[in-house]
N, C-alpha and C positions, 0 to 999 in steps of 0.2 A: 468087156470087164466093167466099165463104168457107164452102164445104161440104166435108166429108170423105166419102170413099166408105165404104160400110158395112164393107168388108173391113179398112179401116184401124182402125176402132173395135173390130172383132173382134180384130185383132192386139194392140191396146192392152189389151183385157180379158184375153186369154190371157196376155200378159206379166205383168200385175198378179197374176192368179191363180197363175201359176207362182212369182212372187216371194213371195207369201204362203205357198204350200205349202212352199217350200224355206227360207224364213226361220223359219217356226214352230218347227221342231225345236230351235232355239237357246234356246227359252224353257221347255222341259219339264224341264230339269235332268237329273241322273244318279241311278242306283240302284246300291246295293251289289251286287257280283257277285264270282264267282271264275272263274279261267281255268285250264284244264287244258292243259298243253303237254308235249312230250316232254322227258325228262331225259337221253335217250341218243341218240347220233348214229345208231344203227341202227334206231331206233323212230320211226315216223310216227304222228301222230294222224289217223286217218281219220274219215270222216263217221259211221261206225257207232258211234263213241265217244259220240255224243250220246244214243243209246238206252241205252248202258251207264251213263252218268252219271245219266240220269233214273231208271233202275231202282235205282241205289244210293241216291239221295235219297228215292225213294218208300219203299224198304225201311227207311230210317232215320227216316221220318216227318217229313222236312223239306220244307216247301212252297216251290216255286220257280215262276218264270214260264216254265219250259222252257229246255232247253239248245239252243244254236245253234252250228253249226260255222262256223269262219272259215277258208275255204280260201285266203285271201290270205297267211296266215302261212307262213313258210318250210317248217316241218314240220307245219303244220296246228295248230289249237287249238280248244278247245270252251269257250264262255263261258256261264255261267248267272247269271241275274238273280234277286235276292231282294227281298222287301218291306222288310226291315230288316237292321240290322247284326248282330243276334243270330243270325239265320238264316244270314247270310254266314259268321260265325265257326264255327258248328256244321257247316255244309256243308264248309268247308275241312278241318276235322279229320276228318270222316267220309270224304271222298273220298281224303284222303292214306292212310288206313288201308286202304280197300277196293281202291284201284287199285294199291297197291304191296305186293307180297308181303314185301318187306324195306325198312323205312324207312331203313336205313343204305345201301341200294343201290337207290335209287328208279328206277322206270321212267318215272313221270310226275311233273311238278311241278304243284302246285296253289297258286296265288298269288291274293292279293286283287286285285280289279280294280273297275272301275265301268263301267256301260253306260248309254247315254242312255235316258231314259224316253219316247222318241218312240213314238207309237202304231204298231202293226204295219202298218197300211195306209199310213202315211207312209213307213215303212222299205221297204215293197214298192216304192214309187216312188223308192227310193234318196234319200229326203229325210232327211238326217242332219245333226246339228249340226257346226259347224266344229271342227276340231282346234285346240287352244290350244298356242301355242309355249311354250318354257321360261320366257320372261319374263312370261307370264301365268299359267302353271300351276306353275312351279317345277321344278327338275331339274338335270341335268348336261349340259353341251355339250362335246364334244371335236372338234377338227379335227386329223386325223391325216395325216401324210405317209408314203406308201408308198415304200420303198426299192426302186424298180423296177430300179435298176442291179444290186443284189444278186441279184434274181431272174433277170435276163438272164445274169449271170455263171454262175449255176447251170445254166441251160438250155444255155449254151455249153459248160460242162464235160461235160454229157451228150452233146452233139454231138461233142465232141473224142473221147470214147470210141468213139462210133459210127464216126467217120471212121477212127480208128486200126484198128478191127476190119475195116472194109471193105477198107482198103488191104492189111492183112495177109492177108486171105482171098484177094485177087487177086494176091498176091506183088508188090505195087508198093512198092518201097523208098523211104523218105523219110529226111530228115536231122533229123527232130524236128517235133513238133506242140506249139504253145503257145497258151494262151488269152490274148487281149489285150482291151483295153477296147472294141475295135471288131470282135471276132469271133475267128476262128482264123487262125493263121499256120502254114502247112505248108511246110517247107523241103525243097528237092530239090538234087541235085548235077548233074542234066542235064535238058535241055529235053524230051527224049522221055518220060522218066518223069513229068515234071510234066504234060504233055499227057494222058498216059494217066490220071493221077489226076483231072484236070479232067473228062475224058469220063465216068469212072466216077461221080464225085460228081454231075455234072449229071443222069445217068440215075437214080441211086439217091436223091438228096436234092434234088428240084426246088425246095424252098423256100429253098435257099441261093443267094446271089449270089456268084459266083466271079470274082476279079480276079487277073491275072498281075502279079507285081511282081519287082523285082530284076533283075540282069543278071550275065553271066559265070558264076562258080562259086557265086554267092550268089543262087540262084533260090528264089522262094517263091510260094505260092498263098494268097491271102487269101480267106477264106470267112466269110460272115456271113448271117444271115437277111435276106431281102429286106424292103423297107420295110413291105409289107403284113403279113408274118409278124411283124416286130418290133412293130407296132401290136397285132396279135392277142395276142402274148405279154404285153405290158404290160396289155392289157385283161383277160387271163386272170388275171394276178396280182392286180389290183385287185378283180375280181369274186370271185375265190376268197377274198380277205380279207373282202369284204363278207358272203359266205355264212357264213364261219366266225364272224364277229362276230354275225351274226343268230342263229345257233344258240346262242351263248353268252349272249345277253341274253334268250333265251326264258324262262329260269328265273326272271327277275325278275317276270314276269307283268304287264308294262307294257301299257297300252291301245294306245298308238301310238308305239313306239320308232321313231326315224328313223335309218336307216343307209343312206346314199346317197352316190353318187359325186359329187365336185365337181372339175371340171377333169379333167386327164389322170391324175394320180397322187395325188389327195387323197380322203379319206373323211370325211364328217361323221357323227358319232354323237351323237344327242340322246336322252337317257333321261328323259322326263318323269316327275315324281314321285319321282325318286331324288336324294337330297341327300347321300348317303354317297359321297364322291368316292373314298375308299380302296377301298370295295367295288366300285365301278364299274370302277376301274382293274384290280383283281384279276381281275374277270370278263373284261374286254377282253384283258388280257395273259396269260390263262391258257394254259398249254402243253398240247398233246395230242400223244401219240407213237404212231407206227405201227410194228408189228413183224411180220415174216414168219417163221413158225416151221414146222417139220416136224410132221406129225401122228404121234403115237405109235400105230403100227399093231399094236402088241402087244395092244391092246385092240380087240375086235371092235366095228365100227361099229354103233350102235344100243343098245349096252349100257353106254355111258359113265356114265350117271347112277347105275347100280347096281353098278359095278365099282370096286374099290379102285384109286386112282390110283397108278401106278408111281412109284418114286423118280426124281426128275429130270424129272417131267412135271407138268402142271397141267390141271385141269378147268375148262373155260369153259362156262357154262350159259346165257348170254344172247347174243343177236345172231343174225344169219343163219347157218344151217347148224350151230347149236348144239343140243344139247351136243356137245362134242368135246374130246378130250384131246390137248394139244400139248406138245412138249418145251419146257422152260423157257428153254433157250438159243436166242435168235433167230439166224437166219442173216443177217438184214438188218433195218434200221430204215427208217422213212419218210424219214429225212434224205437217203437216197440216191435217192429218187424225184424225177425232174425234171418229169415230166408223166404224166397219165393221161387218156386220151380214149376216149369211147364212140363206136363206129361199126359199121355193119353189115359182116360179113365179105364180102370181094369175091367169094367163090365160093358160099358157102351162103346169104348174105344174113342170117344169124342175128346178133344183137347180140353184139359182143365188146368187151372193154376193153383197149386198147393201153397198155402201161406202158413208160416209158423211165427208165433209171437213169443216174447219172453214171458216170465211168470206174471209180472204186473200187468202186461198187456193182455194176457189171457183172462185175468180176473176182470179187467175193464170191459173187454169184449163180451164176456159172459153176462155181466150186469147190464150192458147196453142193449143186448139182443134178447134178454129174457122177456118173454111175452110179446115179442114183435115178429113172430114167424109170419111170413108172407109180405112183410114190409120191404121197401126198397132202400138200399144203402149205396152211397156214392163214394168213390175214391178220387181225391183231387190232389194234383201235384202243383205246388206253389213255387214259382221261381221268378225272381226279380219283382215280387209283389203281385204277380198275375197267376190266377188259378186255371189249371187245365184238367178237365174231367177225363180220368183214365178209363173208368168203367162205372156202370150202374148195375148192381146185381140185386137179386131178390133173396131175402133171408129164408132158407128152407128149414133151418133148425137152429136151436140155440148154439151160438158159436163160442169156442173157448180158445185154447192156445194154438190149435190148428184148425183151419177151415179151408174150404175149396171154393173157388170162383168158377162157375160153369158157364156154358153158353157161348164159348169162344168159337168163331167161325172156322178157324184153321189152326194148326199147330204153330204156324208162323205168328199168327195174331196172339196166341197164348204166350209164346216166347217173348214177343215184344212187351206184353203186359207184365210178365214176370220180370223182365229186365228193367222196366220203368219203376216197378215197385221196389226193386233192389237199388236202382241207380238214382233214385230221387235225390240222394245225397251220397257222399263217399261211403263205401262199405266200412272202411277203417281209416283212422287219422293218418296223415302223412306229414313228414317233416323234410324240408329241403336240406340235403346234406352237401350239395355242390351247386354252385350258381356261376354262370359265365355270361357276359354280354359282349358282342362283337359288333362294331359299327360297320355300316355298308361301305364307307370309304376304305377302311382297313381291309375289308373283304376283297374289294376291287384291286387293291395294291397287292394282296396276297396272290390273287390270280395272275396278275402281271408278272410278279417275281417268280412264281412257280413255273409259268409258261416259259419265261426267259431262261431260267436255269435248265429246264429240260432241252430247250432249243440249242443253247450254247453248248451244253454238255454233249448233245448229239453231234453238233458240228465239229467240236474238238475231237471226238472219237473218230468221226469220219475222216477228217484230215490225217490223223495219225495212222489209221489203219491203211489208207490208200497209199501213203508215203512209205510205210514200212513193209506192207505185204503186196503192194501193187494191185494186180488184177484180183488176186485172192482177197485183198483188202476191200476192193470194191464189192465183191460178192458178200463179204461179211457185213458191210454197211447196208447192202440191199436186204439181207436177212434181218438186220437190226431194225430197219425201217418197217418191214413186214411185221416184226415182233411188236413194235409200238402200235402199229395199226390194229393188229389183232387184240392187243391188250385193251386199248381204248374202246374198240368195238364190242368186246366182251363185257366190259364194265357198263357200257351204254345199254347193251341188250339185256343185262341182268338188272338194269335200273338201279345200280349201286349208287350210293351217295359219296361223291368225291370230296375229300377233305384235304387240308394242307398236308397232314402226314401221308395221305394217299398219293399226293403229288410227289412227295419225297420217295415213296415206294416205287413210283413209276421211274424216277431217275435212277434209283438203285437197281431196278429190273434191267435198265439199259446196260449198266455196268456189268451185271452178272451175265447178261446175254452175250455181250462181246467177249467176256472171259472165255466162254465156251468156244467161240470162233478162234480166239488166240490159241487155245489148246489144240484145236484141229489143225490150224495152220502150222504150228510148231511141230506137230506130229508128222505132218506131210514133209516138212523140211528135214526131219530126222531120217525118214525113209529115203529121201533123195540123197542125203549125206551118206547113208549106208550103202548106196550104190544101186538101189532099186530103180526100175524104169519109172518115168513119170506116171503112167497109168497105174502101175502097181503101187507107187507111193501114195497116190490119191486114195485108192481103195483101202490100203492098210492104214493110212493116216486117219481116215474117218472111222474105220472099224475099231482101232485101238484107242482112239480118243473117247469113244462112246462110253466105255466103262467108267473112266475118270469123270466125265461130265455127269453121268447118271448118279454116281456116288456123291459128288459135291452138291448137286441139286436136291437130292433126297434128304441129305442132312440139313440143308437150309430149309427145305419144306417142312421138316419135322419141327423146327423152331417156329416157323410161321404158323403151323397148326396149333402149337402150344400157345402162342400169342392170341390166336383166334379163339381158343377154348377158354382161356383163363383171363384174357384181357377185357377191357371195357372201353367204351367211348372211342377216343382217337386211336388207341392202341389197336382196337379191332379194325378200324378203318385202314390202318397201315397194314395189318396182317392180311386182310382180304385182298388188297391190291398186290401185296408181296407174293402170296400164294398163287394167284392167277398169273402174275408175271413170271414165276418159275415155270409154270406149265407152258405158257406161250413161248418162253425163251428156249425150252428144250425142243419144241416143235420147229421153231424158226432156225435155231442155230445148227441143228443136225439135219432135220428132214428137208427144210427149204433150202438151206445152204448147199447140201449135197446135190439136191435136184438142180440147182443153178450151175454148179460146177460140172455135173455130168452133162448138162445140156450144152455147155460151152466146149468142154474138152472131150467128152465121150464120143463125139462124132469123128474125131481124128483117129485113124487106125494106127498110124506110126507117129505117135507123139514124141518129139525129141526133147521138149523143154516146157516148163510152165513158169508163168510170171508170178512168183511168190516172194520176191525180194532176194536179198543177198543170202546165199547158203554158205555158211562158214564151215569149212572142212578142216579137221585137225591136221597139222603138219606131220608128215611121216618122219620117223627117226627121232 
């Protein structure tokens, strides 16, 4: 009656083994390390940097546990683990000197870091410790609001210039074009001209939604991006800001900075280990500028590094297509760029970068390139006072509000260039609407208190259950321990970030899990009280308690999913652990608990009694 199939026991064993494997990394601690990241927007850290770092350390006589490449970083990074802090400090100093030709103009940032001491074979299974949130590790938290309205206004200004140019080229006269909060308003004096303009814009700019408005002599055509394009524009602004922020915090050398989108137009920035709020704000709000300059072709290409720079020109030695000598006076700055997109050319299929300028930028570009077909033009990104050449392109025609940069070697290169053109500065202004700072000492105290509360709570539950339910209480505690093991292992496997509310959710999950065992044990007692045999009481107790356990957990899971969907920050951290805890508690309280009971009592054919504590029977009469 109470026998489990072999496959069920195999499933329980596999779950427990996986729980042990993925929980274990949390107990190995961390080792001192250094992290090498790019200091320039035009430089990426590739996988071959690991060999270079190892070579530098071997040459300097510094022992390490080997360099490893982290491809998840925005521009890549290399991390090296050391046995002690002395080697860490020596390696940082050595790598800074050897990887950078000029320490005042660094190509790579070398920052202190830490890496888990998890054995390599566990790391190969992706068994890594959980990330610790700011309240457990210390650091700075910002919640930032992106001004998407400002970004949309900039995009509409670029569309206004394009529409004006199209109408002028087709000799369609209008009475004025203005940018409104809801798009463009184009005024006309007669219906025929308005219809011609509508047909032209429909064919040339399919992303616009066109609406006829006004009557009589006051005719107008309202144009704005369709809902899908508006959503894409907002997404582009937020994503561009996230990418820009990611590049800026790379130089801090943080183990796991969190820069992620929250809702439609908000960005969460968490910098663990950083307690200097002023420095964090300076990095986040740092401005980068983009300039488009003409190449000084009085100097033969290929001889720039050895030629005297002419008066009024400037030599750039770093970046793509460098060295190159450009005129000091820019013909345009990045403030006029409204969008830059990488896409294959419709005819050749080769990757191109399409750039759109606002109205004033289009006029400046047209004036600057008139009569300069065949000349070279350079695009430079300035950050922290240093210029990086993004690309040098040849002018093939007079340029206006929109133009194309060709000659990219791959679609990935084109995407990188488009991203740099957009991300030279933030796409839209941001304002900090929430700010928190947690010191490392407070974080360590929070870890200790959270661990103690979970440990003491588990111990108290264990003592009570074993005293009150005897052997069945022991089975319940065993299932509870497996539940905790599975929950921590699941959080580690998912690389979830553990916060103080998350630790509270773990403690709550223990209480909810033991509640299911209490229901089962009491149900078994009721069946014994009703006169059923021990084997029948066990089977009926588990079967009839299942519906109640399922109902209570589903209703609680619904609340957890609501917190996960609509909550933010610490609330979401609590909700994630809470929902996962419900799933593991159902598995452990019912599936694992019954398996242990069946293994212990199911072997006995003529079971006369079970140790489940005092069974109170009502007095007759």
